C-alpha positions, 0 to 999 in steps of 0.5 A: 624682022617681019611685020607680023613678028613686030606686031606680035612683039608689040602686043604685050606692051600694049596690054601692059599699058592698058592694065596699068591704066585700068589699075590707075583708074581703079586707084583714083576711083577708090581714093575718091570714094575714100575721100567722099566717105571721110567727108561724109563722116566728118559732116556727120560728126559735125552735125552730131556735135552741133545737135549736142550743143543745141540740145545742151543750150535747150536744156539750160534755157528751159531751166532758166525760163522755168525758174524765171517764170516761177519767180515772176509769177510769185509761185512758191510751190516746190517744183517736185509737187508739180512734177509728181502730180504731172507724172501721175496724170501722165502715167496713172496710179503707181507705187510710191517707189516708182513715183519717187523714181519718176519724179527724181527724188528719194523715197523718204522725200516722196513719202513726205511729199505724198503725205502733204499732197494727200492732206491737200487732196491733190493726190490719194492713196488707193488699194493695189489690186496686185498686192492687198498689203500695198498702196498706190498713189493717184492724182485727184481732179483737185490736184490736176486742176491745181497743176493746170492753174500753175501751168496757166500762171507760168504761161501768163507770166512769160507772155510779156517776154515773147509778145513782140515776136513775129508770127514766123517766130511763134510758129518756130516755137510751136514747131519746136514744142511739137518736136520736143514733145514727140521725143519726150513721148518716145522717152516716156514709153521707153522708160515705162518699158524699162520700169515694167521689166524691172518690176517683173 
């Protein structure tokens, strides 16, 4: 067979081999990308799971710490009292129903609570500018002063538990507070928007 014919007959085999090699390389590349994506998803899931556990621990520890501080300080005031004044201080005057929702108590409970706080001059009723028949509840300077005093008392009661931590550990606590506060502000803003939308 002439040399030219031999070369010509050999080309298809070479082209096929080249095509098979390219196909194999593409398959390996796709497999690598798939494995990488799967690995990233697994890491993401593990990260989310770890964050969830951390947040769960944070909530539980915060509740225990608050109860412990209240016990050590000897303060017998209902937590709902401080939560109510804090809500009014943060968001301003509002109707009783909204206040009950934000303070996470029933409306009858809030009615009784507000009555007691009005008698102590910690909150006050003011006219609702949007409805002459309705009232809004607002905090007073006396109530806000009482709230701040309670917070200072709680903090003082906790100092012995943390007075031996290092400066670096104290900075970690400060940073954690900043992070939580920033998330809380976002949540408060979202909650306010939802409540305003529901009211309309």
